[in-house]
C-alpha positions, 0 to 999 in steps of 0.5 A: 573450506568453501561455501556451497551456495552464496544464496544461503546468506545466513549459513556461511560465515566464511570471510573470503580474502584479507580483511582490509577495510575499504579496499575494493576487490576484498572483503571489508573488515568485520563483514563476511562475503560469499560468491567471490564478493557477490554478496557482502554481509555486514549486518550488526557489526558496528560499522560507522561508515559505508564500506567500499565494495567491489564492482562485482558485488551484487548484494550489500547488506548494511542493516543495523549499523549506526551509519547516520548519513550517506556521503556523496560518492559512497557507492561510486565503486559499487556500480554492480549493486542490484540489492542494497539493504540499509534498514535500522542504520539510524539514517537521518536524511537522504542527500542529493545523489546519495546513490549516484552510480547505482544504475543497476540497483533494483532493490533498495531497503531504507526501512526503520531509520530516522529519515526526515528529509529526502533532498531533491535528486536523492534518487538520481541514477536509479533508473532500474530501481523497482522496489523501494522501501521507506517505511518506518521513518519520519518523512513529512513531505515529498517534493515534486518529482522526487521519484522521477528518476525511477521510471521502473518503480513498481512497489513503493512502501511509505507506511508509518511515516508522517506525511500530511498531504500529497501534492500534484507532481509528487509521483511525476515520472513513476508511471509504472508504479503499481503498489503504493503503501501509505498506511499509518501516516498523517494524511489529511488530504490528497490534492487533486492531481496528486495521483494522476501520474500513477493511474495504473496503481493496482494496490493503494493502502491509505488506512490509518490516516486522518482524512475526513473526506473521501478524496474524489478528485485525486482518485478519479484518474485511477483506472485499475485499482484492485485493492483499496484500504481506507480503514481508520480514517475519520470519514463520515460519508462515502460520496456518489461514484467514489470508485467508478473509475476503477470499479471494474477492477476493484476486488478488495475494499476495506472501510472498517473502523472509520466512524462511517455513518452513510453511503450516498446512494450512488457510492458503488456505481460502476463497482462490478468486481468486488469480492471482499468488503470490510465494513466492521466497526462503523455507524452504518444503518443502511447499505446503498442501492448501488451495491451489487452483491453478485460478486461478493464472497467475503463481507464483514459487517460487525458492530454497526447499528443496522436498521432491519427494514426493507431497505436492507432486504437485498443484504438479507437476500444475499445472505440467504443465497450465500455460504457467507452469512456474516454477523450483523445485528439489528439495532432497530426497529425496537422489536428486532433489536439484538437479532441477527439480520440473517435470522430476523423476520423483518424482511418477510414482507419486503417486495423484490423490485423487478429488474428493468428489461434490457432494450430489445428484450421482452420481460417475462411474466410471472 
């Protein structure tokens, strides 16, 4: 009997070759293998140590085993690995040169372990690594240059750790990083320069942290952020030109559940592409003059104490011209309290300020 396709990992339990533990070129004991050892599957089989696999192996799945640590040289004979799965393996630290020899590795999954330490040199030899998953661990500190060997790193997943700050040089060498996920940590600050090495980030998730001030200096070198999430950080204000350096590219911005009280008038200067803006569950009364509603297609505003005065008139005009008429309830003035912004008569007398004519053109007269 032969397995029809080794790509269907869960459909064939055939063991190829003798079950000799630790002999390269043969399927390790307790594991099952596909495609002449190209895929070695050892998921939930009670392993206590990392098995030796052939150089022809491309995928090694060690999920849900109690491995505890990665001994030096554990993968010295696994030089052909492209994908390594070590989720739920009760790993406690990643030692120096833990993955030595894995020069072809592209995918590394270390999610949901007990990792509290990444030793200097932990990722040596991983020059081809593109996807690194470290979410659901206990990491509280990232040493300078820890990711520098990974010059092709594209996605870095660090959600659900215990990071407290980011320092300058943390991402040195990882210049191609595009997706950085750090939700659900304990970040109180991003130090100036901490993101300078990854100025090409497109997706940056910082929600569910402990930042009380917007990290303007750290964010100022970012150029092409398309999606930024900051929800559930205890920030009261968003300062002027907060998003200016990447405002031409930012399409999605989440600022929900922050206790946010106000925007500086120039907070949205340079923001010209935003399509989705989430402001739910804050303490906002007004929106800043700099916000451009022209590109917005999805706006959420619920549970804010909106002041239904002429300062909010641009929002009402956008609602009147848009299919998206989000819930937003007036909290003041008293005669408008409880009414939806979209239905309130408070804006009927508000004047529209004429736009300044561009140089070299004549402003039309009504």
